[in-house]
C-alpha positions in Angstrom: 84.4 87.6 112.7 84.7 84.4 110.9 82.9 85.4 108.1 84.7 88.8 107.5 86.5 87.0 104.4 83.5 85.6 103.0 81.6 89.2 103.1 84.6 90.8 101.7 84.4 88.3 98.7 80.7 89.6 98.3 81.8 93.5 98.3 81.0 93.8 102.2 83.4 95.3 104.3 83.2 95.2 108.0 86.2 97.4 108.2 86.3 101.0 107.2 88.8 102.9 105.0 89.6 99.7 102.5 91.5 100.0 99.3 88.4 99.6 97.2 84.8 100.7 98.3 82.9 98.0 99.3 79.0 98.2 98.2 78.2 98.4 102.3 80.6 99.9 105.0 78.6 97.9 107.7 81.5 98.7 110.5 80.4 103.0 110.1 76.6 102.0 110.0 76.9 99.9 113.5 79.1 102.6 115.0 76.0 105.3 114.3 73.6 102.7 115.4 75.8 102.3 118.7 76.1 98.4 117.9 72.6 97.5 117.3 72.6 94.9 114.7 68.6 94.2 115.1 68.2 97.9 114.4 71.0 97.7 111.4 68.9 94.7 110.0 65.1 96.9 110.5 67.3 100.2 108.8 68.2 97.0 105.9 64.9 95.7 105.4 63.7 99.3 105.4 66.2 100.3 102.9 65.7 97.6 100.8 62.1 98.5 100.2 62.7 102.1 99.5 65.8 101.5 97.2 63.7 99.2 94.8 60.6 101.8 95.3 63.0 104.8 94.2 64.8 103.0 91.5 61.8 102.1 89.9 60.2 105.6 90.1 63.0 107.0 88.8 63.0 104.4 85.8 59.2 105.9 85.3 59.8 109.6 85.9 62.3 109.4 83.2 60.1 107.4 80.6 57.4 110.2 81.3 60.5 112.8 80.7 59.2 114.6 84.5 62.9 115.3 85.1 61.7 117.1 88.6 60.4 113.9 90.3 63.3 112.1 88.7 65.9 114.1 90.6 63.7 114.1 93.8 63.7 110.2 93.9 67.4 109.7 93.1 68.1 112.5 95.8 66.4 110.3 98.4 67.8 107.7 97.2 71.4 109.0 97.7 70.5 110.0 101.2 68.8 106.5 102.1 71.9 104.9 100.4 74.5 107.4 102.6 72.4 106.2 105.8 73.2 102.8 105.5 76.8 103.1 104.3 76.2 101.6 101.0 78.7 104.1 99.2 78.8 103.0 95.4 74.9 103.3 95.2 75.0 106.8 96.6 77.5 107.9 94.3 75.5 106.3 91.8 72.4 108.0 92.8 74.3 111.3 92.9 76.0 111.0 89.6 72.2 110.2 88.5 70.7 113.8 89.9 73.9 115.7 88.7 73.2 114.3 85.5 69.6 115.2 85.5 69.7 118.4 87.1 72.6 119.4 84.3 69.7 118.1 81.9 72.4 115.4 80.7 69.7 113.9 78.7 71.8 112.0 76.6 73.3 110.5 79.8 70.2 109.3 81.7 69.3 105.8 80.3 72.8 104.9 81.1 73.5 106.4 84.6 69.6 105.0 85.4 71.0 101.3 84.4 74.1 101.7 86.0 71.8 102.6 89.2 69.9 100.0 88.7 72.6 97.0 88.7 74.5 98.9 91.7 71.2 98.8 93.8 71.0 95.2 92.8 74.6 94.7 93.9 73.9 96.3 97.3 70.4 94.4 97.5 72.3 91.2 97.4 75.0 92.0 99.6 72.2 93.4 102.2 70.8 89.5 101.7 74.2 87.7 102.3 74.8 89.8 105.2 71.6 89.1 106.7 72.2 85.6 105.8 75.3 85.8 107.9 73.7 87.5 111.0 71.2 84.2 110.4 74.2 81.3 110.2 76.2 83.4 113.2 73.1 83.3 116.1 71.7 79.8 114.7 
């Protein structure tokens, strides 16, 4: 693909098992979807909406000291990030979920800020990937 180098600079990998974990591992996700790029685009669209919602809910639950609901939202985000191949986001959600469950309250604000940052980067990478698909088909 002619955009592979550009995608790499954006933290998007089309190849599995790169040395540094990219924001998205598109190849593995596409393989699980039998190469269906339209389904991937739909999945990314749904994921983007749910990820933003989950991150917002986590912040609200943490602010209200509702650790049970915050852990559930982090767990949901961890699962959906795994589904779309967003490994760094999955790892950030898992770290926050574990800290919540372990009642490491002194770390929650920092971990939530890191989660928000990784989520924003991941969503930007998804938008860039989708823009690349539009350019390739146009």
